[in-house]
C-alpha positions in Angstrom: 77.6 -43.4 -106.1 77.5 -42.5 -109.8 80.0 -39.8 -110.9 78.2 -36.6 -111.9 78.5 -35.2 -115.4 81.3 -32.7 -115.7 81.5 -29.6 -117.9 84.5 -27.7 -119.1 85.1 -24.0 -118.6 87.2 -21.8 -120.8 88.1 -18.2 -121.0 88.9 -15.9 -123.9 90.6 -12.5 -123.6 90.2 -9.8 -126.3 92.7 -7.0 -126.0 91.6 -3.7 -127.7 93.3 -0.4 -128.4 92.7 2.8 -130.2 95.1 3.2 -133.2 96.7 6.3 -134.5 93.6 7.1 -136.7 91.3 6.9 -133.7 89.8 3.5 -134.7 89.4 0.6 -132.2 91.4 -2.5 -133.0 91.5 -6.0 -131.5 94.5 -8.2 -131.0 94.1 -11.8 -132.4 96.3 -14.8 -132.3 96.7 -17.4 -135.1 96.4 -20.9 -133.7 98.8 -23.7 -134.5 99.6 -27.2 -133.2 96.7 -27.2 -130.7 94.6 -29.8 -132.3 91.6 -27.5 -132.6 91.0 -24.8 -135.3 94.7 -24.6 -136.2 95.3 -21.9 -138.8 92.4 -19.8 -137.7 92.5 -16.5 -135.8 91.3 -16.6 -132.2 91.0 -14.1 -129.3 94.2 -12.5 -128.0 94.5 -15.3 -125.4 92.4 -18.3 -124.4 92.5 -21.4 -122.3 90.8 -23.7 -119.8 89.8 -22.7 -116.3 91.8 -24.8 -113.8 90.8 -26.2 -110.5 90.2 -23.6 -107.8 90.4 -20.8 -110.3 87.8 -18.2 -111.2 87.2 -17.2 -114.8 88.8 -13.9 -114.2 91.8 -15.5 -112.5 92.2 -17.8 -115.5 92.0 -14.9 -117.9 94.8 -13.1 -116.1 97.0 -16.3 -116.1 96.4 -16.9 -119.8 97.3 -13.4 -120.6 100.6 -13.9 -118.8 101.3 -17.3 -120.2 100.4 -16.6 -123.9 101.2 -12.9 -124.3 103.7 -12.2 -121.5 101.6 -9.3 -120.1 100.0 -8.5 -116.8 96.3 -7.6 -116.6 94.6 -6.5 -113.4 91.3 -8.0 -112.5 89.6 -4.7 -112.3 90.6 -4.1 -116.0 88.6 -7.1 -117.2 85.3 -6.2 -118.8 82.8 -9.1 -119.2 81.7 -9.5 -122.8 79.6 -12.6 -123.1 79.1 -16.1 -121.9 78.5 -18.8 -124.6 77.3 -22.3 -123.6 78.9 -24.5 -126.2 78.1 -28.1 -127.2 80.7 -29.6 -129.6 78.7 -32.0 -131.7 81.7 -34.1 -132.9 82.9 -34.9 -129.3 79.7 -34.2 -127.2 81.8 -31.9 -124.9 80.0 -29.1 -123.1 81.8 -25.9 -122.4 81.0 -22.7 -120.6 83.1 -20.1 -122.4 83.6 -16.7 -120.7 84.7 -13.9 -122.9 86.5 -10.8 -121.5 87.8 -7.6 -122.9 90.8 -5.4 -121.7 92.2 -2.2 -122.8 94.8 -1.8 -120.1 97.8 -4.1 -119.4 101.4 -3.9 -118.5 104.3 -5.4 -120.4 105.3 -5.9 -124.0 103.0 -8.0 -126.1 104.7 -11.1 -127.6 104.0 -14.6 -128.8 105.0 -16.3 -125.5 104.0 -19.8 -126.7 105.3 -20.1 -130.2 104.5 -23.8 -130.3 100.8 -23.0 -130.1 100.6 -19.5 -131.8 101.9 -18.7 -135.2 101.5 -14.9 -134.8 99.6 -12.1 -133.2 98.2 -9.2 -135.1 95.9 -6.1 -134.7 92.7 -5.9 -136.7 90.1 -3.3 -137.1 87.2 -4.1 -134.8 84.8 -4.1 -137.8 87.1 -5.8 -140.3 87.9 -9.2 -138.7 89.7 -11.8 -140.9 87.6 -14.3 -142.8 89.3 -17.3 -141.0 88.2 -16.1 -137.6 86.7 -18.8 -135.4 82.9 -18.5 -135.8 82.3 -19.1 -132.1 84.5 -16.1 -131.2 82.8 -14.0 -133.9 79.5 -14.8 -132.3 80.8 -13.6 -128.9 81.8 -10.3 -130.4 78.5 -9.9 -132.1 76.7 -10.6 -128.9 78.8 -8.1 -127.0 78.1 -5.4 -129.6 74.4 -6.2 -129.4 74.3 -6.4 -125.6 73.5 -10.1 -125.4 75.4 -11.4 -122.3 74.4 -15.0 -122.7 73.9 -17.3 -125.8 74.2 -20.9 -126.8 76.3 -22.4 -129.6 76.1 -25.9 -131.2 72.9 -27.1 -129.5 71.0 -27.6 -132.7 71.6 -30.2 -135.4 74.2 -28.0 -137.2 77.6 -29.6 -137.6 80.5 -27.9 -135.9 82.0 -25.4 -138.3 85.0 -23.1 -137.8 
């Protein structure tokens, strides 16, 4: 029997807080040595969903692995789902984006071989070198668009 086509699933966690001036901020990580979008800012934590793991379970695991924090499943807010096609490799991803404002533990770069730094940014003033796919997820969340597609037209993959 022919093997069925397999798709990949990934999760992204965006931590948010209210700063001293009452403005909402988001925590981003700067990627390095990953082979994809190195030097660009990404969500607070991200990674692949593993076998026998839900997207929320994967998000909690990635928060622990990458940031050294504990997030409870009930503290995850669904932001958006992006069905992504990567033109250069023909890979298909289902990307689940989640937001959390509550966690336990001290935030730190727990994987310095993959993350150059973490930094808080104003929600409406994200860095220019922020991954476009993640920017789209944030815009979709702000505009109450729970599902969207990325990379399915003839546009070349861009940061």
